[in-house]
C-alpha positions in Angstrom: -3.2 95.1 -124.3 -2.2 93.1 -127.3 -1.9 89.3 -126.7 1.7 88.2 -126.0 3.5 85.8 -128.3 4.2 82.3 -127.2 7.9 83.1 -126.8 7.1 85.8 -124.3 5.2 83.4 -122.1 8.1 80.8 -121.8 9.4 80.6 -118.2 13.1 79.9 -117.6 14.3 77.0 -115.6 17.6 76.1 -114.0 17.6 72.6 -115.3 15.9 69.2 -115.1 14.1 68.2 -111.9 15.4 65.0 -110.4 14.6 65.2 -106.7 11.3 63.5 -105.6 9.0 66.0 -103.9 8.3 65.2 -100.2 4.7 66.2 -101.0 4.3 62.9 -102.8 4.2 61.1 -99.5 1.2 63.2 -98.4 -1.0 62.5 -101.4 -0.6 66.0 -102.8 -2.3 66.7 -106.1 0.3 67.9 -108.6 0.0 70.2 -111.6 -0.6 68.6 -115.0 2.4 69.9 -116.9 0.4 69.8 -120.1 -2.3 72.1 -118.9 -2.2 75.8 -119.6 -4.2 79.0 -118.5 -5.5 80.9 -121.5 -4.4 84.5 -121.7 -7.7 85.5 -123.4 -11.1 83.9 -122.8 -12.6 86.0 -125.6 -13.8 83.8 -128.5 -12.8 86.5 -131.0 -9.2 86.2 -129.8 -9.3 82.4 -129.9 -10.9 82.0 -133.3 -7.8 82.3 -135.4 -6.0 79.7 -133.3 -9.0 77.3 -133.5 -8.8 77.6 -137.3 -5.1 76.8 -137.5 -4.9 74.3 -134.7 -2.3 76.3 -132.9 -2.2 76.6 -129.1 -3.5 80.1 -128.2 -1.3 82.2 -125.9 -1.4 80.6 -122.5 0.4 80.8 -119.1 2.1 77.9 -117.4 0.0 77.1 -114.4 1.4 77.5 -110.9 1.4 74.7 -108.3 3.5 71.9 -106.9 5.5 69.6 -109.2 6.2 65.9 -108.4 10.0 66.4 -108.9 12.2 69.2 -107.7 15.3 70.9 -108.9 16.5 71.6 -105.3 17.1 69.2 -102.5 15.2 70.6 -99.6 17.6 69.0 -97.1 20.6 71.2 -98.2 18.7 74.3 -99.5 19.0 77.8 -98.1 16.4 80.3 -99.2 16.2 84.1 -99.0 13.4 86.6 -98.9 13.6 90.4 -99.6 10.9 93.1 -99.6 11.4 96.3 -101.6 9.5 99.5 -102.4 6.6 101.0 -100.5 4.9 99.0 -97.8 1.5 97.4 -98.6 -1.2 95.4 -96.7 -0.3 91.7 -96.9 3.5 91.9 -97.0 3.9 90.1 -93.7 1.3 87.5 -94.8 3.3 86.6 -97.9 6.5 86.4 -95.9 4.8 84.1 -93.4 3.3 81.9 -96.1 6.7 81.5 -97.8 8.4 80.6 -94.6 5.8 78.1 -93.4 5.5 76.4 -96.8 9.3 76.0 -97.1 9.5 74.7 -93.6 6.5 72.5 -93.2 5.7 71.4 -96.8 9.3 70.9 -98.0 11.5 70.6 -94.9 13.8 73.5 -95.7 15.8 74.3 -92.6 17.4 77.6 -93.3 15.6 80.7 -94.5 17.2 84.2 -94.4 15.3 87.5 -94.5 17.4 90.2 -96.1 16.5 93.5 -94.4 15.8 96.9 -95.9 15.2 95.8 -99.5 18.1 95.2 -101.9 20.3 97.2 -99.6 20.3 94.1 -97.4 22.0 92.2 -100.1 24.9 94.7 -100.4 27.8 93.9 -98.1 28.6 97.6 -97.6 25.2 98.2 -96.0 26.1 96.1 -92.9 22.5 94.8 -92.5 22.8 91.3 -91.2 20.1 88.9 -92.4 17.4 87.7 -90.1 16.9 84.0 -89.6 13.3 83.2 -90.3 11.6 80.3 -88.5 7.9 79.5 -88.0 8.3 80.9 -84.5 9.6 84.2 -85.8 6.8 84.7 -88.3 4.0 83.2 -86.2 1.9 86.3 -85.7 3.4 88.8 -88.2 0.4 88.5 -90.6 -1.7 90.3 -88.0 0.6 93.4 -88.4 0.9 95.9 -91.1 4.2 96.7 -92.9 7.0 94.2 -93.4 9.0 92.4 -90.8 12.1 92.8 -93.0 11.6 96.5 -93.6 12.2 97.9 -97.1 14.0 100.5 -99.2 14.0 101.8 -102.8 16.7 101.8 -105.4 19.1 99.4 -107.0 22.3 97.8 -105.7 25.4 96.5 -107.6 24.6 93.1 -109.1 28.0 91.6 -108.3 27.7 92.6 -104.7 24.3 91.1 -104.3 25.3 87.8 -106.1 28.4 87.6 -103.8 26.1 87.9 -100.8 23.8 85.1 -102.1 26.8 82.8 -102.7 28.3 83.6 -99.4 25.0 82.7 -97.7 24.6 79.6 -100.0 21.2 80.8 -101.1 19.5 78.7 -103.8 16.2 80.5 -104.1 15.7 84.3 -103.5 12.0 85.4 -103.2 11.8 89.1 -104.2 8.6 90.8 -103.1 8.0 94.2 -104.8 6.6 96.2 -107.7 7.8 96.8 -111.2 11.1 98.4 -110.1 11.8 95.5 -107.8 11.0 93.0 -110.4 13.2 94.7 -113.0 16.0 94.5 -110.5 15.2 90.8 -109.9 15.3 90.1 -113.6 18.6 91.9 -114.0 20.0 89.8 -111.1 18.6 86.6 -112.7 20.3 87.4 -116.0 23.7 88.0 -114.4 23.3 84.8 -112.4 22.5 82.9 -115.6 25.5 84.5 -117.3 27.7 83.2 -114.5 26.0 79.8 -114.7 25.0 79.7 -111.1 22.2 77.5 -109.7 20.3 80.3 -108.1 16.6 80.8 -108.7 14.9 84.2 -108.6 11.2 84.2 -107.9 9.2 87.4 -108.0 6.1 88.0 -105.9 4.3 91.0 -107.3 3.4 93.8 -104.8 1.6 96.7 -106.2 -1.2 98.2 -104.2 -2.3 100.1 -107.3 -3.1 96.8 -109.1 -1.2 98.0 -112.2 1.1 95.1 -113.1 0.5 93.8 -116.7 -1.1 90.4 -117.0 -1.7 90.2 -113.3 -5.5 90.2 -112.7 -5.2 90.9 -109.0 -2.4 92.0 -106.6 -2.4 91.7 -102.9 -3.2 94.8 -100.8 -5.6 96.2 -103.4 -8.7 94.8 -101.8 -7.7 96.2 -98.4 -6.9 99.6 -100.0 -10.3 99.8 -101.6 -12.1 98.7 -98.4 -10.3 101.2 -96.3 -10.6 104.0 -98.8 -14.3 103.8 -98.6 -14.2 104.9 -95.0 -12.6 108.2 -96.1 -15.3 108.6 -98.7 -18.0 108.2 -96.0 -16.2 110.9 -94.0 -16.0 113.2 -97.0 -19.7 112.8 -97.8 -20.6 113.5 -94.2 -18.5 116.6 -94.2 -19.8 117.8 -97.5 -23.5 117.4 -96.5 -22.8 119.2 -93.2 -22.1 122.6 -94.8 -23.7 124.8 -97.4 -21.9 124.1 -100.7 -19.7 121.6 -98.8 -17.0 119.9 -100.9 -15.4 116.7 -99.6 -12.1 116.0 -101.5 -10.3 112.7 -101.1 -6.9 111.8 -102.6 -6.2 108.1 -103.1 -3.3 106.1 -104.3 -2.7 105.5 -108.0 0.4 106.9 -109.6 -0.4 105.8 -113.2 -3.5 103.7 -112.8 -6.8 104.7 -111.3 -8.0 101.3 -110.1 -8.2 102.2 -106.4 -10.1 105.5 -107.0 -12.5 103.8 -109.5 -13.3 100.8 -107.4 -13.6 102.8 -104.1 -16.1 105.0 -106.0 -18.1 102.0 -107.1 -18.0 100.7 -103.5 -19.3 104.0 -102.2 -21.5 105.7 -104.9 -21.9 108.9 -102.9 -19.0 110.1 -105.0 -19.9 112.7 -107.6 -16.5 113.1 -109.4 -13.8 110.5 -109.9 -10.5 111.8 -111.4 -8.0 109.3 -112.6 -4.7 109.4 -114.6 -6.2 107.6 -117.6 -8.8 110.2 -118.3 -7.4 113.7 -118.7 -9.3 116.7 -117.5 -9.0 120.5 -117.5 -10.1 123.0 -115.0 -11.3 126.0 -117.0 -13.6 126.5 -119.9 -17.1 125.3 -121.0 -17.4 121.7 -119.7 -14.2 121.9 -117.6 -14.1 120.5 -114.1 -14.6 123.7 -112.2 -17.7 124.7 -114.3 -19.2 121.2 -113.9 -18.5 121.3 -110.2 -20.2 124.8 -110.0 -23.3 123.4 -111.6 -23.3 120.4 -109.2 -23.3 122.8 -106.2 -26.0 125.0 -107.7 -28.2 122.0 -108.0 -27.4 119.9 -104.9 -25.4 122.2 -102.6 -22.7 119.6 -101.9 -20.2 117.4 -103.8 -17.7 114.5 -103.1 -14.6 114.3 -105.3 -12.1 111.4 -105.4 -8.8 112.0 -107.2 -6.0 109.5 -107.8 -2.6 110.8 -106.9 -1.4 110.6 -110.5 -4.4 112.4 -112.0 -4.0 115.8 -113.6 -0.2 115.7 -113.7 -0.3 117.2 -117.2 -1.7 120.3 -115.6 0.9 120.3 -112.7 4.1 119.0 -114.1 6.9 121.3 -115.3 8.6 119.2 -118.0 11.9 121.1 -117.5 12.1 120.4 -113.8 10.8 116.8 -113.3 12.5 114.9 -110.5 12.7 111.2 -109.8 12.9 109.1 -106.6 15.5 106.4 -105.8 13.6 103.8 -107.8 13.5 106.1 -110.9 9.8 106.9 -110.5 8.7 110.4 -111.5 8.0 112.5 -108.4 4.4 113.5 -108.7 3.1 116.9 -107.8 0.4 116.9 -105.1 -2.8 117.0 -107.1 -4.9 116.9 -103.9 -3.5 120.0 -102.4 -3.5 121.7 -105.8 -7.2 121.0 -106.3 -8.1 122.0 -102.8 -6.5 125.4 -103.2 -7.7 125.9 -106.8 -11.3 125.1 -106.0 -11.2 127.4 -103.0 -9.8 130.3 -105.1 -12.3 129.7 -108.0 -15.4 129.9 -105.8 -14.0 132.9 -103.8 -13.5 134.7 -107.1 -17.1 133.9 -108.0 -18.2 135.1 -104.5 -19.8 131.7 -104.0 -19.7 130.4 -100.4 -18.1 127.0 -100.1 -16.4 124.8 -97.5 -13.7 122.4 -98.7 -12.6 119.5 -96.5 -9.5 117.7 -97.8 -8.6 114.1 -96.8 -5.5 112.1 -97.7 -5.6 108.6 -96.1 -2.7 107.2 -98.2 -0.2 106.3 -95.4 -3.0 105.1 -93.2 -4.3 102.7 -95.9 -1.0 101.2 -97.0 0.3 100.5 -93.4 -2.7 98.4 -92.4 -2.8 94.6 -92.0 -4.5 92.8 -94.9 -8.2 92.2 -94.8 -9.6 88.7 -95.0 -9.8 88.7 -98.8 -6.2 89.8 -99.2 -5.0 87.5 -96.4 -6.3 84.4 -98.1 -4.7 85.6 -101.4 -1.4 86.2 -99.7 -1.3 82.8 -98.2 -1.9 81.0 -101.5 0.4 83.4 -103.4 3.3 82.5 -101.0 2.6 78.8 -101.4 2.7 79.0 -105.2 5.9 81.0 -105.2 7.6 78.3 -103.1 6.4 75.6 -105.5 7.8 77.5 -108.4 11.2 78.0 -106.8 11.5 74.4 -105.7 10.9 73.2 -109.2 13.8 75.3 -110.5 11.8 78.1 -112.2 13.6 81.4 -112.3 13.3 85.0 -113.6 9.5 84.8 -113.2 6.7 86.1 -111.1 3.7 84.3 -109.7 0.7 85.9 -111.3 -3.1 85.5 -111.1 -5.1 85.4 -114.3 -8.5 84.0 -115.4 -9.0 82.9 -111.8 -5.8 80.8 -111.8 -2.3 81.3 -110.3 0.2 81.4 -113.1 3.9 81.5 -113.9 5.0 84.5 -116.0 8.4 85.8 -117.1 9.3 89.0 -115.3 10.0 90.7 -118.6 6.3 90.3 -119.6 5.0 91.5 -116.3 7.0 94.8 -116.4 6.9 95.3 -120.2 3.9 97.5 -120.0 1.6 98.9 -117.3 -2.0 97.8 -116.7 -4.3 100.8 -117.0 -7.9 101.5 -116.4 -9.7 101.3 -119.8 -11.9 104.4 -120.3 -14.1 102.2 -122.5 -14.2 99.3 -120.2 -16.9 98.1 -117.7 -15.3 99.5 -114.6 -14.9 103.1 -115.8 -18.3 103.1 -117.6 -19.8 102.0 -114.3 -18.1 104.9 -112.5 -19.6 107.3 -115.0 -23.0 105.9 -114.4 -22.6 105.9 -110.6 -21.2 109.5 -110.3 -23.2 111.1 -113.1 -20.2 113.0 -114.1 -19.7 113.8 -117.8 -17.6 111.4 -119.9 -15.2 114.3 -120.6 -14.2 117.1 -118.3 -12.0 118.8 -120.9 -13.2 122.3 -121.2 -13.7 124.2 -124.5 -12.2 127.7 -124.7 
């Protein structure tokens, strides 16, 4: 991805911060406002700026500030979760509630239920009052206490709900569609000159948000996916010409498939959206799979859900879900059936076992690595909101938590680089050819 310009990295604020932070009384270490987190740590990118004396592109660091925009004693906050569920959602909710309550003394926190629909008066979903007692053990459970939904709501209706509830900070937890909605809401709030902060907390199990090095739930997804790969390998080795086929999450980016493959190198083929493949022809997937079976009599295949869509999609009949996402064709079922037909036509005995663990994975509680990340992410989101930042997401880049404008986060999608270390490591681990595009 090309480096962003300095103007793209500037985070919006509601105004000057004049309220002393209660954290001062506890000896809290505050962020140095002059510090920055470099976007690129590559000396080749930094050299031009070193020569001119300009500051290289850099993020504002996350963390507590000594002065606040909001007075905690009179503040009401809101939390909403949108899109598909993901390991760690409850951990983030809990962290936000506990940080607001115990660190800042905020007394009223509302959980708006069923996504943005909970902010629409017509929905009739009453908000849930969130207290430390309510969220005490939710981090041990999968899913989200607040439930979720997809799709936008009318901006004026949502703003009216926020005003009626006297909400000063709204924490929106979701993926790119959620964040686009949050940014649109923030812009309309700014147009109306209202003192309401919108803080995005990025949720994408696929780890595909631009300029966010790591997203919560991804580590849990990779860890749990490897269990399916163990099962697929066991099944494949248990039959003559056994084939274990596992479909993993990854609509546009193959990070889960790639990293699960690296975590369990019994995989022989990894198919991801970023690397096109064909089925037929010399060097196509089916011929290479046929050679694998002839040599080793078993194979394990991992396919990301968005892989091979160029083979499956009918451009004239593409459908979209409530969030505007293209409805993907089921590449896992397609490959299972196509592989079975191919070898039957060749009169080659095979046994194909197909595993799709997607809903099992995304509904689990977060693992230890993600749980730690969710706790700190929620803390950093609260610090940002209390300091009057708005229309931003809390990111993680170069091993630091950062502030980033929502527009930059959703401006492009983070993709697996076919020339990068992760994919090159996959090719070495699986032994699959760099290209599975067949010549006719």
